N, C-alpha and C positions, 0 to 999 in steps of 0.2 A: 412116633408122632401120629396122631389121629388124622384121618382124612379131612376132618372139619378144620384143622389147623393150617392146612396147605392153602396157598394162594389160588384163587380161581381166575384164570385168564378170561377177559371180557370178550375177546375176539373169537373167531371160528377156531375149532380144535385144530392144532398143528400150525396155525398161522404164526405163532410166536416162536417157532423153531425150537432151538435147544432150551430156551427158557421154559417152555411148557414141559419138557422132559425133566428138567431140574426140579420143578415144583412137585413132581410126583415121586421123586426118589426118596427112599427111606434114609434117614441120617443116623440111625441107630448104630451102625457098625463103624462110624468114624471116631477117631480119637480126638482129644481136644486140639492137638497140634494140627491134625488134618482139617478140623472144622475152622481153625484160625486161618489156615492157608486158603481154604475154600472161600471164607468171608473176604479175604484180601483180593482174591481173584475176581469175585463178584463185584466188589466195590470198584475195582479198576474197570470192569466191563460196564458198570452203571455210569461211570464218568465218561467213558468212550461214547456210549449211547446218548448221554445228555449233551455232549459236545456236538455230536452229529445232528441232534435235534435242533440245537441252537443255530447251527449253520443252515439247516433246512428252513427254519422259521425266518431267518434273515433273507434267504433266497426268495421265499414266498412273498415276503413284504416288499422286496425290491421289484419283483414281477408285478405285484398288485399296484405299486406306485407307478411303474412304467406304463401300465395299461389302464390306469384309472381314467374314467371319462373326464374331460376338461369341463370346468364350470364356465358358464357364459358370463 
């Protein structure tokens, strides 16, 4: 895989933790079965992060609603 094909994190280097390390890893030595297993693992992690993001967004909305200035 060429370096140009790899995802570029938009945040500070290292801020994305293991995700930034995965983006730089060569996949050339993986078999098809290993690549399939890796994809399944990453899809599970994406679902976990998306679920956490949804809960964080709901929490933020609840806080904004609670502390919203009252209209006269």
